[in-house]
C-alpha atoms as a printed R data frame, in Angstrom:
    type eleno elety resid chain resno       x      y       z
1   ATOM     1    CA   MET     A     1  35.706 27.240  -4.488
2   ATOM     2    CA   GLU     A     2  33.973 29.885  -2.386
3   ATOM     3    CA   ASN     A     3  31.675 32.270  -4.284
4   ATOM     4    CA   THR     A     4  32.753 35.800  -3.403
5   ATOM     5    CA   GLN     A     5  30.672 37.556  -6.048
6   ATOM     6    CA   ASN     A     6  29.040 40.737  -4.707
7   ATOM     7    CA   TYR     A     7  25.535 41.260  -6.064
8   ATOM     8    CA   ASN     A     8  24.793 44.390  -4.023
9   ATOM     9    CA   SER     A     9  25.578 46.802  -6.849
10  ATOM    10    CA   GLU     A    10  24.584 44.850  -9.949
11  ATOM    11    CA   LEU     A    11  21.532 47.069 -10.576
12  ATOM    12    CA   ASN     A    12  23.293 50.396 -10.024
13  ATOM    13    CA   GLY     A    13  21.890 53.060 -12.346
14  ATOM    14    CA   LYS     A    14  18.731 51.044 -13.127
15  ATOM    15    CA   ILE     A    15  15.217 52.422 -12.674
16  ATOM    16    CA   ALA     A    16  12.721 49.824 -11.437
17  ATOM    17    CA   LEU     A    17   8.936 50.070 -11.210
18  ATOM    18    CA   VAL     A    18   7.099 47.600  -8.957
19  ATOM    19    CA   THR     A    19   3.306 47.739  -9.045
20  ATOM    20    CA   GLY     A    20   1.579 46.772  -5.831
21  ATOM    21    CA   GLY     A    21   4.922 47.359  -4.174
22  ATOM    22    CA   THR     A    22   4.020 48.447  -0.640
23  ATOM    23    CA   LYS     A    23   3.274 45.106   1.014
24  ATOM    24    CA   GLY     A    24   3.714 41.359   0.716
25  ATOM    25    CA   ILE     A    25   5.557 40.032  -2.323
26  ATOM    26    CA   GLY     A    26   5.694 43.459  -3.966
27  ATOM    27    CA   LYS     A    27   7.391 45.100  -0.990
28  ATOM    28    CA   ALA     A    28   9.905 42.261  -0.723
29  ATOM    29    CA   ILE     A    29  10.721 42.619  -4.437
30  ATOM    30    CA   ALA     A    30  11.075 46.405  -4.176
31  ATOM    31    CA   ASP     A    31  13.400 46.048  -1.190
32  ATOM    32    CA   ARG     A    32  15.457 43.379  -2.972
33  ATOM    33    CA   LEU     A    33  15.926 45.534  -6.083
34  ATOM    34    CA   ARG     A    34  16.896 48.530  -3.969
35  ATOM    35    CA   ASP     A    35  19.453 46.404  -2.109
36  ATOM    36    CA   ALA     A    36  20.967 45.559  -5.516
37  ATOM    37    CA   GLY     A    37  21.390 49.264  -6.303
38  ATOM    38    CA   ALA     A    38  18.276 50.140  -8.318
39  ATOM    39    CA   SER     A    39  16.223 53.298  -7.876
40  ATOM    40    CA   VAL     A    40  12.777 51.879  -7.108
41  ATOM    41    CA   ILE     A    41   9.322 53.327  -7.717
42  ATOM    42    CA   VAL     A    42   6.342 51.559  -6.153
43  ATOM    43    CA   THR     A    43   2.644 52.001  -6.814
44  ATOM    44    CA   ALA     A    44  -0.429 51.116  -4.773
45  ATOM    45    CA   ARG     A    45  -3.900 52.513  -4.285
46  ATOM    46    CA   ASN     A    46  -3.039 53.812  -0.816
47  ATOM    47    CA   HIS     A    47   0.104 54.725   1.066
48  ATOM    48    CA   PRO     A    48   0.850 52.049   3.695
49  ATOM    49    CA   GLY     A    49   1.201 54.717   6.380
50  ATOM    50    CA   THR     A    50   4.804 53.870   7.159
51  ATOM    51    CA   ASP     A    51   8.085 55.266   5.890
52  ATOM    52    CA   LEU     A    52   9.057 53.852   2.515
53  ATOM    53    CA   PRO     A    53  12.611 53.769   1.158
54  ATOM    54    CA   HIS     A    54  11.165 53.963  -2.364
55  ATOM    55    CA   HIS     A    55   9.438 56.627  -4.437
56  ATOM    56    CA   PHE     A    56   5.699 56.084  -3.975
57  ATOM    57    CA   ILE     A    57   2.922 56.892  -6.451
58  ATOM    58    CA   ALA     A    58  -0.678 56.515  -5.315
59  ATOM    59    CA   THR     A    59  -2.732 55.118  -8.175
60  ATOM    60    CA   ASP     A    60  -5.471 52.672  -9.103
61  ATOM    61    CA   LEU     A    61  -4.129 50.988 -12.209
62  ATOM    62    CA   THR     A    62  -7.449 49.305 -12.946
63  ATOM    63    CA   VAL     A    63  -8.487 52.789 -14.129
64  ATOM    64    CA   ALA     A    64  -7.039 53.138 -17.622
65  ATOM    65    CA   SER     A    65  -6.301 56.863 -17.363
66  ATOM    66    CA   GLU     A    66  -4.083 56.327 -14.293
67  ATOM    67    CA   THR     A    67  -1.368 54.620 -16.340
68  ATOM    68    CA   ALA     A    68  -0.477 57.814 -18.196
69  ATOM    69    CA   LYS     A    69  -0.306 59.708 -14.905
70  ATOM    70    CA   VAL     A    70   2.127 57.217 -13.402
71  ATOM    71    CA   LEU     A    71   4.419 57.133 -16.429
72  ATOM    72    CA   GLY     A    72   4.336 60.921 -16.720
73  ATOM    73    CA   GLU     A    73   5.616 61.283 -13.159
74  ATOM    74    CA   ILE     A    74   8.270 58.599 -13.676
75  ATOM    75    CA   ASN     A    75   9.518 60.121 -16.917
76  ATOM    76    CA   GLU     A    76   9.735 63.547 -15.322
77  ATOM    77    CA   LYS     A    77  11.570 62.467 -12.179
78  ATOM    78    CA   PHE     A    78  13.536 59.391 -13.256
79  ATOM    79    CA   GLY     A    79  13.530 58.779 -17.001
80  ATOM    80    CA   THR     A    80  13.148 55.428 -18.735
81  ATOM    81    CA   VAL     A    81  12.096 52.403 -16.711
82  ATOM    82    CA   ASP     A    82  14.704 49.621 -17.037
83  ATOM    83    CA   ILE     A    83  12.905 47.013 -14.914
84  ATOM    84    CA   LEU     A    84   9.146 46.569 -14.632
85  ATOM    85    CA   VAL     A    85   7.674 44.105 -12.140
86  ATOM    86    CA   ASN     A    86   3.931 43.728 -12.641
87  ATOM    87    CA   ASN     A    87   3.138 42.438  -9.162
88  ATOM    88    CA   MET     A    88  -0.277 44.024  -8.667
89  ATOM    89    CA   GLY     A    89  -3.071 41.465  -8.545
90  ATOM    90    CA   GLY     A    90  -5.648 39.742  -6.410
91  ATOM    91    CA   SER     A    91  -9.320 38.925  -6.257
92  ATOM    92    CA   SER     A    92 -12.385 40.116  -4.393
93  ATOM    93    CA   SER     A    93 -14.646 37.463  -5.930
94  ATOM    94    CA   PRO     A    94 -16.624 35.231  -3.554
95  ATOM    95    CA   SER     A    95 -16.052 31.542  -3.025
96  ATOM    96    CA   GLY     A    96 -18.714 29.102  -4.117
97  ATOM    97    CA   GLY     A    97 -17.534 28.037  -7.544
98  ATOM    98    CA   PHE     A    98 -18.740 29.072 -10.980
99  ATOM    99    CA   SER     A    99 -22.356 29.834 -10.005
100 ATOM   100    CA   ALA     A   100 -21.231 32.439  -7.450
101 ATOM   101    CA   LEU     A   101 -19.473 34.579 -10.055
102 ATOM   102    CA   THR     A   102 -21.257 37.457 -11.776
103 ATOM   103    CA   ASP     A   103 -20.119 39.400 -14.826
104 ATOM   104    CA   GLU     A   104 -18.805 42.056 -12.455
105 ATOM   105    CA   HIS     A   105 -16.610 39.523 -10.626
106 ATOM   106    CA   TRP     A   106 -15.157 38.287 -13.914
107 ATOM   107    CA   GLU     A   107 -14.562 41.820 -15.190
108 ATOM   108    CA   ASN     A   108 -12.901 42.962 -11.946
109 ATOM   109    CA   ASP     A   109 -10.499 40.013 -11.800
110 ATOM   110    CA   ILE     A   110  -9.559 40.288 -15.465
111 ATOM   111    CA   GLN     A   111  -9.094 44.045 -15.172
112 ATOM   112    CA   LEU     A   112  -6.814 43.754 -12.144
113 ATOM   113    CA   ASN     A   113  -4.777 40.706 -13.125
114 ATOM   114    CA   LEU     A   114  -4.494 41.021 -16.920
115 ATOM   115    CA   LEU     A   115  -5.526 44.344 -18.421
116 ATOM   116    CA   ALA     A   116  -3.777 46.601 -15.895
117 ATOM   117    CA   PRO     A   117  -0.389 44.870 -16.438
118 ATOM   118    CA   ALA     A   118  -0.899 45.014 -20.210
119 ATOM   119    CA   ARG     A   119  -1.500 48.770 -20.052
120 ATOM   120    CA   ILE     A   120   1.620 49.379 -17.976
121 ATOM   121    CA   ASP     A   121   3.638 47.245 -20.395
122 ATOM   122    CA   ARG     A   122   2.314 49.292 -23.309
123 ATOM   123    CA   ALA     A   123   3.362 52.510 -21.582
124 ATOM   124    CA   VAL     A   124   6.844 51.329 -20.551
125 ATOM   125    CA   LEU     A   125   7.871 49.385 -23.661
126 ATOM   126    CA   PRO     A   126   8.592 52.367 -25.975
127 ATOM   127    CA   GLY     A   127  11.366 53.597 -23.683
128 ATOM   128    CA   MET     A   128  12.843 50.119 -23.355
129 ATOM   129    CA   LEU     A   129  12.730 49.625 -27.113
130 ATOM   130    CA   GLU     A   130  14.422 52.958 -27.710
131 ATOM   131    CA   GLN     A   131  17.362 51.974 -25.493
132 ATOM   132    CA   LYS     A   132  17.186 48.354 -26.747
133 ATOM   133    CA   SER     A   133  17.173 46.907 -23.252
134 ATOM   134    CA   GLY     A   134  14.787 46.178 -20.409
135 ATOM   135    CA   VAL     A   135  13.210 43.447 -18.305
136 ATOM   136    CA   ILE     A   136   9.513 42.895 -17.653
137 ATOM   137    CA   ILE     A   137   8.389 40.437 -14.977
138 ATOM   138    CA   HIS     A   138   4.757 39.364 -14.599
139 ATOM   139    CA   ILE     A   139   3.810 37.903 -11.226
140 ATOM   140    CA   SER     A   140   1.176 35.266 -11.925
141 ATOM   141    CA   SER     A   141   0.156 32.322  -9.705
142 ATOM   142    CA   ILE     A   142   0.142 28.537  -9.729
143 ATOM   143    CA   THR     A   143  -3.647 28.842  -9.885
144 ATOM   144    CA   GLY     A   144  -3.042 29.854 -13.500
145 ATOM   145    CA   ILE     A   145  -1.760 26.305 -14.000
146 ATOM   146    CA   SER     A   146  -3.753 24.419 -11.365
147 ATOM   147    CA   PRO     A   147  -6.954 26.375 -10.610
148 ATOM   148    CA   VAL     A   148  -8.814 26.285  -7.307
149 ATOM   149    CA   HIS     A   149 -12.336 26.469  -8.696
150 ATOM   150    CA   GLU     A   150 -14.105 26.634  -5.339
151 ATOM   151    CA   SER     A   151 -12.765 30.071  -4.463
152 ATOM   152    CA   LEU     A   152 -10.485 31.493  -7.162
153 ATOM   153    CA   GLY     A   153 -12.102 30.633 -10.494
154 ATOM   154    CA   ALA     A   154 -12.043 34.021 -12.221
155 ATOM   155    CA   TYR     A   155  -8.665 34.896 -10.691
156 ATOM   156    CA   ALA     A   156  -7.183 31.633 -11.974
157 ATOM   157    CA   VAL     A   157  -8.464 32.286 -15.490
158 ATOM   158    CA   ALA     A   158  -6.999 35.802 -15.464
159 ATOM   159    CA   LYS     A   159  -3.627 34.523 -14.227
160 ATOM   160    CA   ALA     A   160  -3.587 31.810 -16.893
161 ATOM   161    CA   ALA     A   161  -4.219 34.500 -19.484
162 ATOM   162    CA   LEU     A   162  -1.375 36.572 -18.000
163 ATOM   163    CA   ILE     A   163   1.036 33.654 -18.425
164 ATOM   164    CA   ASN     A   164   0.056 33.231 -22.063
165 ATOM   165    CA   TYR     A   165   0.167 36.981 -22.713
166 ATOM   166    CA   SER     A   166   3.632 37.210 -21.135
167 ATOM   167    CA   LYS     A   167   4.919 34.465 -23.429
168 ATOM   168    CA   SER     A   168   3.482 36.256 -26.456
169 ATOM   169    CA   LEU     A   169   5.128 39.519 -25.395
170 ATOM   170    CA   SER     A   170   8.484 37.797 -25.016
171 ATOM   171    CA   LYS     A   171   8.303 36.335 -28.525
172 ATOM   172    CA   GLU     A   172   7.672 39.785 -29.978
173 ATOM   173    CA   PHE     A   173  10.086 41.914 -27.992
174 ATOM   174    CA   THR     A   174  13.014 39.719 -26.935
175 ATOM   175    CA   PRO     A   175  14.572 40.118 -30.425
176 ATOM   176    CA   LYS     A   176  14.441 43.880 -29.776
177 ATOM   177    CA   GLY     A   177  16.330 43.692 -26.470
178 ATOM   178    CA   VAL     A   178  13.526 43.369 -23.905
179 ATOM   179    CA   ARG     A   179  13.355 40.203 -21.814
180 ATOM   180    CA   VAL     A   180   9.892 39.175 -20.577
181 ATOM   181    CA   LEU     A   181   9.346 36.515 -17.915
182 ATOM   182    CA   THR     A   182   6.638 35.188 -15.609
183 ATOM   183    CA   VAL     A   183   6.924 34.090 -11.990
184 ATOM   184    CA   SER     A   184   4.097 31.973 -10.559
185 ATOM   185    CA   PRO     A   185   4.218 31.629  -6.771
186 ATOM   186    CA   GLY     A   186   2.231 29.063  -4.857
187 ATOM   187    CA   MET     A   187   0.988 29.835  -1.359
188 ATOM   188    CA   VAL     A   188   2.943 32.755   0.096
189 ATOM   189    CA   LYS     A   189   2.664 33.817   3.727
190 ATOM   190    CA   THR     A   190   1.535 37.430   3.494
191 ATOM   191    CA   ASP     A   191  -1.029 39.548   5.321
192 ATOM   192    CA   THR     A   192  -3.313 39.195   2.298
193 ATOM   193    CA   MET     A   193  -3.026 35.390   2.443
194 ATOM   194    CA   ASP     A   194  -3.762 35.435   6.174
195 ATOM   195    CA   ALA     A   195  -6.882 37.551   5.600
196 ATOM   196    CA   TYR     A   196  -7.987 35.243   2.789
197 ATOM   197    CA   LEU     A   197  -7.566 32.145   4.954
198 ATOM   198    CA   HIS     A   198  -9.474 33.745   7.831
199 ATOM   199    CA   SER     A   199 -12.287 34.649   5.424
200 ATOM   200    CA   LEU     A   200 -12.482 31.098   4.047
201 ATOM   201    CA   ALA     A   201 -12.385 29.646   7.549
202 ATOM   202    CA   GLY     A   202 -15.263 31.886   8.634
203 ATOM   203    CA   GLU     A   203 -17.355 30.917   5.621
204 ATOM   204    CA   ALA     A   204 -16.685 27.199   6.171
205 ATOM   205    CA   GLY     A   205 -17.052 27.304   9.953
206 ATOM   206    CA   VAL     A   206 -13.664 25.670  10.557
207 ATOM   207    CA   SER     A   207 -10.340 26.746  12.053
208 ATOM   208    CA   VAL     A   208  -7.740 28.691  10.077
209 ATOM   209    CA   ASP     A   209  -5.305 25.774  10.447
210 ATOM   210    CA   GLU     A   210  -7.889 23.390   9.006
211 ATOM   211    CA   ILE     A   211  -8.777 25.621   6.070
212 ATOM   212    CA   THR     A   212  -5.064 26.190   5.381
213 ATOM   213    CA   GLN     A   213  -4.462 22.450   5.236
214 ATOM   214    CA   ASN     A   214  -7.550 21.996   3.052
215 ATOM   215    CA   LEU     A   215  -6.269 24.605   0.601
216 ATOM   216    CA   MET     A   216  -2.819 23.030   0.551
217 ATOM   217    CA   ASN     A   217  -4.428 19.655  -0.128
218 ATOM   218    CA   SER     A   218  -6.549 21.091  -2.952
219 ATOM   219    CA   LEU     A   219  -3.349 22.279  -4.625
220 ATOM   220    CA   GLY     A   220  -1.723 18.888  -4.220
221 ATOM   221    CA   GLY     A   221   0.171 19.534  -0.995
222 ATOM   222    CA   ILE     A   222   3.445 21.380  -0.397
223 ATOM   223    CA   PRO     A   223   6.370 18.929  -0.157
224 ATOM   224    CA   MET     A   224   8.532 21.688   1.303
225 ATOM   225    CA   GLY     A   225   6.169 21.673   4.286
226 ATOM   226    CA   ARG     A   226   5.537 25.413   4.472
227 ATOM   227    CA   MET     A   227   4.305 28.392   2.525
228 ATOM   228    CA   ALA     A   228   6.857 30.532   0.743
229 ATOM   229    CA   SER     A   229   7.965 33.787   2.315
230 ATOM   230    CA   PRO     A   230   7.758 36.978   0.243
231 ATOM   231    CA   GLU     A   231  11.551 37.047   0.343
232 ATOM   232    CA   ASP     A   232  11.717 33.606  -1.324
233 ATOM   233    CA   VAL     A   233   9.942 35.074  -4.352
234 ATOM   234    CA   ALA     A   234  11.830 38.365  -4.241
235 ATOM   235    CA   GLU     A   235  15.244 36.702  -4.261
236 ATOM   236    CA   PHE     A   236  14.420 34.858  -7.472
237 ATOM   237    CA   VAL     A   237  12.984 37.977  -9.123
238 ATOM   238    CA   GLY     A   238  16.176 39.806  -8.149
239 ATOM   239    CA   TYR     A   239  18.127 37.178 -10.043
240 ATOM   240    CA   LEU     A   240  15.852 37.249 -13.103
241 ATOM   241    CA   VAL     A   241  16.188 41.008 -13.608
242 ATOM   242    CA   SER     A   242  19.955 40.934 -13.153
243 ATOM   243    CA   PRO     A   243  22.669 40.596 -15.814
244 ATOM   244    CA   ARG     A   244  23.262 37.056 -14.506
245 ATOM   245    CA   ALA     A   245  19.974 36.001 -16.140
246 ATOM   246    CA   SER     A   246  20.667 37.692 -19.466
247 ATOM   247    CA   TYR     A   247  19.787 34.592 -21.531
248 ATOM   248    CA   LEU     A   248  16.476 33.922 -19.783
249 ATOM   249    CA   THR     A   249  13.239 35.061 -21.401
250 ATOM   250    CA   GLY     A   250   9.787 33.755 -22.241
251 ATOM   251    CA   ALA     A   251   9.616 31.247 -19.391
252 ATOM   252    CA   ASN     A   252   7.151 30.831 -16.529
253 ATOM   253    CA   TYR     A   253   8.974 30.008 -13.286
254 ATOM   254    CA   VAL     A   254   6.943 28.240 -10.608
255 ATOM   255    CA   ILE     A   255   7.874 28.882  -6.969
256 ATOM   256    CA   ASP     A   256   5.632 26.509  -5.045
257 ATOM   257    CA   GLY     A   257   7.735 24.311  -2.778
258 ATOM   258    CA   GLY     A   258   7.066 21.354  -5.068
259 ATOM   259    CA   THR     A   259   3.271 21.619  -5.183
260 ATOM   260    CA   ILE     A   260   2.667 21.176  -8.909
261 ATOM   261    CA   ALA     A   261   2.757 17.433  -9.593
262 ATOM   262    CA   THR     A   262   3.931 17.643 -13.213
263 ATOM   263    CA   VAL     A   263   7.328 18.582 -14.643
Protein backbone atom coordinates (compact mmCIF):
# COMPACT_ATOMS: atom_id res chain seq x y z
CA MET A 1 0.00 0.00 0.00
CA GLU A 2 1.34 3.43 -0.92
CA ASN A 3 2.49 5.60 2.01
CA THR A 4 0.70 8.93 1.70
CA GLN A 5 1.67 10.26 5.12
CA ASN A 6 2.62 13.95 5.02
CA TYR A 7 5.51 14.78 7.33
CA ASN A 8 5.77 18.44 6.32
CA SER A 9 3.82 19.74 9.31
CA GLU A 10 4.67 17.23 12.03
CA LEU A 11 6.82 19.76 13.93
CA ASN A 12 4.38 22.67 13.70
CA GLY A 13 4.53 24.80 16.85
CA LYS A 14 7.89 23.34 17.96
CA ILE A 15 10.92 25.49 18.77
CA ALA A 16 14.22 23.92 17.67
CA LEU A 17 17.76 25.00 18.51
CA VAL A 18 20.61 23.71 16.32
CA THR A 19 24.13 24.59 17.43
CA GLY A 20 26.65 24.96 14.65
CA GLY A 21 23.68 25.29 12.35
CA THR A 22 24.94 27.50 9.52
CA LYS A 23 26.87 24.99 7.40
CA GLY A 24 27.40 21.31 6.72
CA ILE A 25 25.41 18.82 8.79
CA GLY A 26 24.04 21.54 11.07
CA LYS A 27 22.59 23.57 8.20
CA ALA A 28 21.03 20.47 6.65
CA ILE A 29 19.43 19.58 10.00
CA ALA A 30 18.13 23.12 10.52
CA ASP A 31 16.63 23.16 7.03
CA ARG A 32 15.05 19.73 7.55
CA LEU A 33 13.41 20.76 10.84
CA ARG A 34 12.12 23.97 9.28
CA ASP A 35 10.65 21.98 6.38
CA ALA A 36 8.77 19.91 8.99
CA GLY A 37 7.22 23.06 10.45
CA ALA A 38 9.52 23.95 13.36
CA SER A 39 10.69 27.46 14.20
CA VAL A 40 14.47 27.06 14.06
CA ILE A 41 17.22 28.96 15.87
CA VAL A 42 20.82 28.36 14.78
CA THR A 43 24.05 29.35 16.48
CA ALA A 44 27.59 29.74 15.17
CA ARG A 45 30.58 31.91 15.94
CA ASN A 46 30.11 33.93 12.75
CA HIS A 47 27.28 34.67 10.37
CA PRO A 48 27.82 32.76 7.10
CA GLY A 49 27.31 35.94 5.10
CA THR A 50 24.29 34.63 3.23
CA ASP A 51 20.57 34.90 3.87
CA LEU A 52 19.37 32.41 6.46
CA PRO A 53 15.77 31.22 6.78
CA HIS A 54 16.38 30.70 10.51
CA HIS A 55 16.88 32.96 13.51
CA PHE A 56 20.64 33.35 13.94
CA ILE A 57 22.55 33.98 17.17
CA ALA A 58 26.27 34.69 16.97
CA THR A 59 28.01 33.00 19.87
CA ASP A 60 31.06 31.01 20.91
CA LEU A 61 29.63 28.27 23.08
CA THR A 62 33.07 27.17 24.27
CA VAL A 63 32.87 30.31 26.44
CA ALA A 64 30.72 29.35 29.41
CA SER A 65 29.08 32.76 29.82
CA GLU A 66 27.74 32.67 26.24
CA THR A 67 25.23 29.93 27.06
CA ALA A 68 23.17 32.21 29.29
CA LYS A 69 23.15 34.88 26.59
CA VAL A 70 21.83 32.47 23.97
CA LEU A 71 19.09 31.06 26.19
CA GLY A 72 18.09 34.54 27.34
CA GLU A 73 17.49 35.63 23.75
CA ILE A 74 15.61 32.42 22.93
CA ASN A 75 13.38 32.66 25.99
CA GLU A 76 12.58 36.28 25.21
CA LYS A 77 11.76 35.78 21.54
CA PHE A 78 10.52 32.19 21.33
CA GLY A 79 9.94 30.56 24.71
CA THR A 80 10.86 27.00 25.68
CA VAL A 81 13.06 24.97 23.37
CA ASP A 82 11.29 21.73 22.36
CA ILE A 83 14.11 20.26 20.25
CA LEU A 84 17.83 20.70 20.87
CA VAL A 85 20.37 19.41 18.36
CA ASN A 86 23.90 19.69 19.73
CA ASN A 87 25.69 19.63 16.38
CA MET A 88 28.58 21.96 17.17
CA GLY A 89 31.92 20.18 17.21
CA GLY A 90 35.24 19.71 15.50
CA SER A 91 38.95 19.74 16.13
CA SER A 92 41.89 22.02 15.46
CA SER A 93 44.43 19.57 16.89
CA PRO A 94 47.36 18.56 14.68
CA SER A 95 47.92 15.14 13.19
CA GLY A 96 50.87 13.10 14.36
CA GLY A 97 49.36 10.88 17.03
CA PHE A 98 49.53 11.13 20.80
CA SER A 99 52.93 12.86 21.01
CA ALA A 100 51.68 15.80 18.91
CA LEU A 101 48.93 16.70 21.37
CA THR A 102 49.50 19.27 24.11
CA ASP A 103 47.29 19.99 27.11
CA GLU A 104 45.81 22.87 25.14
CA HIS A 105 44.79 20.57 22.28
CA TRP A 106 43.10 18.18 24.70
CA GLU A 107 41.33 21.00 26.54
CA ASN A 108 40.11 22.65 23.32
CA ASP A 109 38.67 19.43 21.89
CA ILE A 110 36.98 18.45 25.14
CA GLN A 111 35.59 21.96 25.59
CA LEU A 112 34.12 22.07 22.09
CA ASN A 113 32.82 18.52 21.78
CA LEU A 114 31.72 17.68 25.34
CA LEU A 115 31.50 20.58 27.77
CA ALA A 116 29.75 23.05 25.45
CA PRO A 117 26.91 20.57 24.68
CA ALA A 118 26.60 19.74 28.39
CA ARG A 119 26.19 23.42 29.25
CA ILE A 120 23.50 23.94 26.62
CA ASP A 121 21.69 20.84 27.87
CA ARG A 122 21.81 22.20 31.42
CA ALA A 123 20.30 25.49 30.25
CA VAL A 124 17.54 23.95 28.10
CA LEU A 125 16.47 21.04 30.31
CA PRO A 126 14.53 23.02 32.97
CA GLY A 127 12.05 24.25 30.37
CA MET A 128 11.65 20.78 28.89
CA LEU A 129 11.14 19.28 32.33
CA GLU A 130 8.54 21.88 33.20
CA GLN A 131 6.47 20.98 30.12
CA LYS A 132 7.36 17.27 30.53
CA SER A 133 8.45 16.91 26.92
CA GLY A 134 11.46 17.53 24.72
CA VAL A 135 14.10 15.90 22.54
CA ILE A 136 17.87 16.33 22.77
CA ILE A 137 20.12 15.02 20.00
CA HIS A 138 23.90 14.88 20.36
CA ILE A 139 25.86 14.66 17.11
CA SER A 140 28.91 12.54 17.86
CA SER A 141 31.10 10.62 15.38
CA ILE A 142 32.13 7.08 14.55
CA THR A 143 35.59 8.10 15.76
CA GLY A 144 34.03 7.90 19.22
CA ILE A 145 33.67 4.17 18.55
CA SER A 146 36.58 3.56 16.17
CA PRO A 147 39.22 6.27 16.75
CA VAL A 148 41.66 7.51 14.12
CA HIS A 149 44.65 8.01 16.39
CA GLU A 150 46.94 9.49 13.74
CA SER A 151 44.93 12.68 13.35
CA LEU A 152 41.86 12.77 15.60
CA GLY A 153 42.95 11.35 18.95
CA ALA A 154 41.65 14.02 21.33
CA TYR A 155 38.53 14.58 19.20
CA ALA A 156 37.75 10.85 19.28
CA VAL A 157 38.09 10.73 23.06
CA ALA A 158 35.77 13.72 23.45
CA LYS A 159 33.18 12.18 21.11
CA ALA A 160 33.34 8.88 22.99
CA ALA A 161 32.70 10.79 26.19
CA LEU A 162 29.76 12.56 24.52
CA ILE A 163 28.18 9.21 23.63
CA ASN A 164 28.50 7.98 27.20
CA TYR A 165 27.25 11.29 28.63
CA SER A 166 24.24 11.23 26.29
CA LYS A 167 23.31 7.75 27.49
CA SER A 168 23.58 8.86 31.11
CA LEU A 169 21.36 11.88 30.42
CA SER A 170 18.74 9.68 28.79
CA LYS A 171 18.60 7.35 31.80
CA GLU A 172 17.98 10.30 34.11
CA PHE A 173 15.53 12.35 32.10
CA THR A 174 13.57 10.00 29.84
CA PRO A 175 11.30 9.05 32.80
CA LYS A 176 10.54 12.79 33.07
CA GLY A 177 9.47 13.16 29.43
CA VAL A 178 12.71 14.17 27.69
CA ARG A 179 14.14 11.83 25.06
CA VAL A 180 17.93 11.94 24.57
CA LEU A 181 19.68 10.32 21.62
CA THR A 182 23.05 10.29 19.86
CA VAL A 183 23.80 10.23 16.15
CA SER A 184 27.31 9.24 15.07
CA PRO A 185 28.05 9.97 11.40
CA GLY A 186 30.99 8.52 9.55
CA MET A 187 32.65 10.49 6.77
CA VAL A 188 30.31 13.24 5.55
CA LYS A 189 31.01 15.32 2.46
CA THR A 190 31.06 18.87 3.80
CA ASP A 191 33.27 21.90 3.24
CA THR A 192 34.92 21.19 6.59
CA MET A 193 35.70 17.61 5.52
CA ASP A 194 37.12 18.86 2.22
CA ALA A 195 39.38 21.32 4.06
CA TYR A 196 40.48 18.59 6.46
CA LEU A 197 41.35 16.22 3.62
CA HIS A 198 43.29 18.93 1.78
CA SER A 199 45.22 19.67 4.98
CA LEU A 200 46.08 16.00 5.52
CA ALA A 201 47.07 15.61 1.88
CA GLY A 202 49.40 18.61 2.13
CA GLU A 203 51.04 17.28 5.28
CA ALA A 204 51.51 13.82 3.75
CA GLY A 205 52.58 15.07 0.32
CA VAL A 206 49.95 13.01 -1.50
CA SER A 207 46.82 13.76 -3.54
CA VAL A 208 43.46 14.48 -1.92
CA ASP A 209 42.02 11.35 -3.57
CA GLU A 210 44.81 9.24 -2.08
CA ILE A 211 44.46 10.68 1.41
CA THR A 212 40.67 10.25 1.21
CA GLN A 213 41.08 6.58 0.34
CA ASN A 214 43.68 6.17 3.10
CA LEU A 215 41.28 7.66 5.65
CA MET A 216 38.44 5.45 4.43
CA ASN A 217 40.73 2.43 4.73
CA SER A 218 41.78 3.41 8.26
CA LEU A 219 38.12 3.39 9.26
CA GLY A 220 37.57 -0.01 7.68
CA GLY A 221 36.26 1.12 4.31
CA ILE A 222 32.79 2.34 3.30
CA PRO A 223 30.74 -0.49 1.76
CA MET A 224 28.25 2.06 0.44
CA GLY A 225 31.08 3.39 -1.74
CA ARG A 226 30.71 7.07 -0.90
CA MET A 227 30.68 9.56 1.93
CA ALA A 228 27.35 10.53 3.41
CA SER A 229 25.74 13.80 2.39
CA PRO A 230 24.67 16.24 5.11
CA GLU A 231 21.09 15.55 4.03
CA ASP A 232 21.53 11.82 4.77
CA VAL A 233 22.21 12.70 8.41
CA ALA A 234 19.57 15.42 8.56
CA GLU A 235 16.79 13.15 7.31
CA PHE A 236 17.42 10.68 10.11
CA VAL A 237 17.61 13.43 12.75
CA GLY A 238 14.31 14.76 11.41
CA TYR A 239 12.80 11.36 12.08
CA LEU A 240 14.31 11.03 15.56
CA VAL A 241 12.89 14.33 16.80
CA SER A 242 9.45 13.61 15.37
CA PRO A 243 6.45 11.98 17.07
CA ARG A 244 7.10 8.92 14.89
CA ALA A 245 10.16 8.14 17.05
CA SER A 246 8.39 8.64 20.37
CA TYR A 247 9.64 5.33 21.83
CA LEU A 248 13.29 5.88 20.91
CA THR A 249 15.71 7.16 23.53
CA GLY A 250 19.15 6.41 24.93
CA ALA A 251 20.55 4.91 21.74
CA ASN A 252 23.55 5.84 19.60
CA TYR A 253 22.70 5.62 15.90
CA VAL A 254 25.62 5.14 13.52
CA ILE A 255 25.30 6.59 10.01
CA ASP A 256 28.43 5.37 8.25
CA GLY A 257 27.49 3.53 5.08
CA GLY A 258 28.46 0.24 6.73
CA THR A 259 31.94 1.24 7.89
CA ILE A 260 31.89 -0.10 11.45
CA ALA A 261 32.67 -3.82 11.22
CA THR A 262 30.79 -4.90 14.35
CA VAL A 263 27.05 -5.13 15.01
